[in-house]
C-alpha positions in Angstrom: 0.2 -0.5 -0.2 1.4 3.5 -0.9 1.4 6.3 1.6 0.8 9.5 0.4 2.4 13.0 1.9 0.2 14.5 4.4 1.6 17.1 6.1 0.9 15.1 9.5 3.9 12.8 7.9 6.0 15.3 6.6 8.8 16.2 8.7 12.2 18.6 8.3 15.8 17.3 8.0 17.9 17.7 11.2 20.5 20.5 9.1 22.9 18.1 9.9 21.9 16.0 7.5 21.6 18.2 4.7 25.0 19.3 3.9 26.5 17.1 1.7 29.0 14.6 3.0 32.3 16.2 2.5 31.2 19.9 4.5 30.0 17.8 8.0 33.1 17.6 9.6 33.0 21.3 10.0 31.3 23.3 12.4 27.6 24.2 11.6 26.6 27.6 13.2 22.9 28.6 14.0 22.7 32.8 12.0 20.4 33.1 15.5 23.4 32.4 17.2 25.0 35.0 15.1 22.7 37.8 14.6 20.2 37.5 18.1 17.5 40.1 17.5 19.3 42.0 14.9 19.2 41.9 10.8 23.6 43.0 10.5 26.4 42.0 11.9 30.4 43.2 11.8 33.5 40.0 11.4 36.5 41.1 12.1 39.7 39.4 9.7 42.9 40.4 9.4 41.9 43.8 10.2 39.2 44.2 8.0 35.5 44.2 9.1 32.9 43.1 7.0 29.3 43.2 7.2 26.9 39.8 7.1 22.9 40.8 6.7 20.1 39.3 6.4 18.0 40.8 3.4 14.1 41.1 2.9 13.9 37.8 1.4 16.2 36.0 4.5 19.0 35.6 2.4 22.7 36.1 3.6 25.0 38.7 2.5 28.8 38.9 3.4 30.2 42.9 2.0 33.5 44.4 2.6 
């Protein structure tokens, strides 16, 4: 008997399962841990300041 995909049968995947196998060894940081309740953070890298922000479409943009 074939089952149908009703909403109560759909489960979300663990974020680690969605990552390509070659990348699973890398640390996973949740964006909420970086941003908190803000939409933009500054990142210092080798003496340069970068801005990481969440767009209106919920994408991430990194700029120098």
